[in-house]
N, C-alpha and C positions, 0 to 999 in steps of 0.2 A: 631637217635636223643637221646641225653643223657637224662636219667631220664624218658623216655617214653618206655613202653613195646613194643616189636616188633609187637604184634597183634594190639596194639593201633595205631602204626605208620601207618599201612596199612589202617586204618579207618580214618586217620586224614583228617580233612577238611582244604582246602587251600583257603585263601582269599588274594588278591593282590590289593592294591589301590595306588594312588599317594598322596603324602604329601598334606595335606589340605583338602582332601576329607573325606567323612564319610564312615564307613564300619559297616555293621550289621551282627552279628553272629547269624544266625537263628537256633533255636532249631529244627524246623520242617524239615530243610534240613539234619539233622543228622539221621533221621529215628527213633529217640528216641521219644516215646510218653510220654506225661506228663498228670497229672490230678491235680485237685485242692487240693489234700491231700499231695502233695509233696513239699519239699523244694528244691529250685534251688540256687546253688552257683557258682559264676564265680571266677576264680583265674588267676593271671598273675604273673609269676615268684614266684609261691608258696604263693603269697599274695592275700588274698581275696579282690576283688574289687567290687563285687556286690552280693546281696542276696535278695531273696524274699521267704517268706514261703507260704504254701498252704492257710492259712487263711487270707493272706494279712495284717496281724497284724504287720509284720516287713518287711520293705523294706529299703535297703541301697545301696549306691554307693560310691566308692572312700573313702574319709576321714570319711564318716559316718560309714563305715564298720571297718576301722582301723585308730584310731587317729594318726595324724602325717604323714599319707600316702596321699600325694596330687599329685601323679604323673599325674593324669588326669585332675584335677582342673575343675570340672563341665563339663567335656567333655563326660561323660558316661550317657546313657539313657537306662533304664531297662523297657522293656514292661511288665506291670503287668498282662497282659492277657496271653502272650505266654512265657515270661521269656527270650526272645531274647535280646541280648545286642548290643547297638549301640555305637560306638566310633566316636565322631565328631572331626572335625579339626585335623585329624591325623598327627602325627609326626613320623619321622624315628625311634625315640626311642620307639615307640609303637610296633615295630616289635618284634615278638616272639611267644611263645606258650601260648595259653589261654585254660585253663581247665574248662570244664563244669561238674558239679556234680549234679545229680538229686537224692535226698534222700527221701525214703519213710520208713514206719515202718518196712517193710519186706526186703527191698533191697536197693542197691544204684547202679547207673550207671554213667559212665563217658565217655566224648568225648573230643577230643583235636582239637583245631583250630590253624593252623599255619598262622599267619597274617604277611604279608610283606608290609611295607610302603615304596614305592619308592620315592626318593627325586626328586624334580623338577630340571632339568639341569640348571646350573647357567646362561647359554646363553639364557634361556627362561624366566628369571625373573629378576626383580630389587629388591634390598634390601634397606629398609628404617629403621632407628633406631631412636627412640624417648624416652624421659623420661616420666614416667607416669604423666598425668595431662597436658602435652603439646598438642598442636594441630598438625595435620599432614595432608598434602595434597598429594594425589596420583594423579599425572598428567596422563591424558589419552594418551598424546603423539601423538594425532591425531587432525586433523582439522575436526570438525564435520560439516556435511552438513545437510540441513533442513530435509531430509527424513531418516537420519540415526537414529538408535535406539541403545543407549548405556546402558548396564546393568552391574552393579557391583554386585559381589557375594562374600559372606564370608561364608565359611563352607557350600558351595552348596546352600546357602540361598540368594535370591535377597535382597539387602539392599538399592539399589538406581537405578533409571532408568530415562533416559531423552529421550523424543521423539520429533517429530515435533509438536505434539499437547500438549500444556502445561497442559491440563486437564488430560492427560494420564501419565504424569510424576509422580514419587513417590519416597519416601524415607522410609526406615525402615518398620514399620508395615503397611504403606499405600500400599506397594507393595504386589502383589499376592504371597501367601506362605511366606510372610515376618514375622518377629517376633519383639520383643521389646528389643532385646539385646542392641541396641544403644540409644534408648529412646531420640529422638530428638537431638542426637549428630552427625548426619551425614547430610551433605549438598552436593549437586552436582550443579556445575555451567553450563553455556550454552556450555562450551567447552567439558563437560563430566568429568572434573576432580572432584575427590571426596575428601571432607574435613571431618576429624573426629576430633571433639573437646573433650576436657577433657578426653583424652585417659586413658585407664586402661590396666593393664597387661593382662586381658582376651581378649583384642582386638588384641593381638599378633596372627599371623597366615598368611595364604595366601589369598590375595584378587585377584579375577579374574575379568577382564574386558572383556565383550563380546560386539562387535560392529557389528550390522547388517546393511550392506550397501544396501540402497534401490536404485532402478533404475540403476543397474549396473550388467552386465553379467560377468565382470572380475574386479579384484582388485590386484594391485601390491604393496606388502609391505613385508618387511623382518621380518615377524612374522608368526607364524603358523596360518592357516586359513582353514576353511571348507566351501566348496561351498554348499549352501543349496538349491538353485534353480537357473534357468537361469537368474533370475532378483535379486537375493538376495545372498550376500556373507557375511559370518561371520568371524571375526578375533578375536583372544583371546590373551590377555597378562596377565602376573601374577606378582604381587607385594608381596613380603614378608615383613611384618611389625613386628619389634621386639621392645617390650616395656621393659624398664629398671626400 
């Protein structure tokens, strides 16, 4: 690997994910121990993308570390306890070598991660393009039955769910493990289709729909599916949303 010493290549950590998923580069997986007196810096293509110092008086990610560098645009999360780095809503352009540098008063140590982000095959996804500020509806493409459970995910986070029980349906932060990214900008109708209003460029990415079919031991559909139990089948489809 160009620019990486031979002994470092042998110790390189490998991570492979599918576009749209999150990946965490764990420091403790490297065998390198850290303490609270050390500075931790992350680099991608020789550009510093994250840093935390031992006193926690300085923490930065992406553009906070380098003005004008917005490759990741709020997609980096730095664990201030461990120094591990998480990349959310990954893109194929995130593939490459990530260098970890741990610096103390007496020494410095380095580790390299090779991250591979695999694209989703075109046959397995639909692509939707919208201008910022417009609304977009992602059709479920299925006829929902009363016992079906439909869940929409963005960046591995549930953003909407509809079930046979209206009291158990949810959107955004109402969903378990949900967050406030969309802040009342998502709606799901009775068919399971998802509408995002007042779209933003940060809404770009992969949206996954999971459908759990109740009271059925088999299900025939031309999409990938995973059989969960004799009475439950799950199918998944992927939509790529691009904001202009």
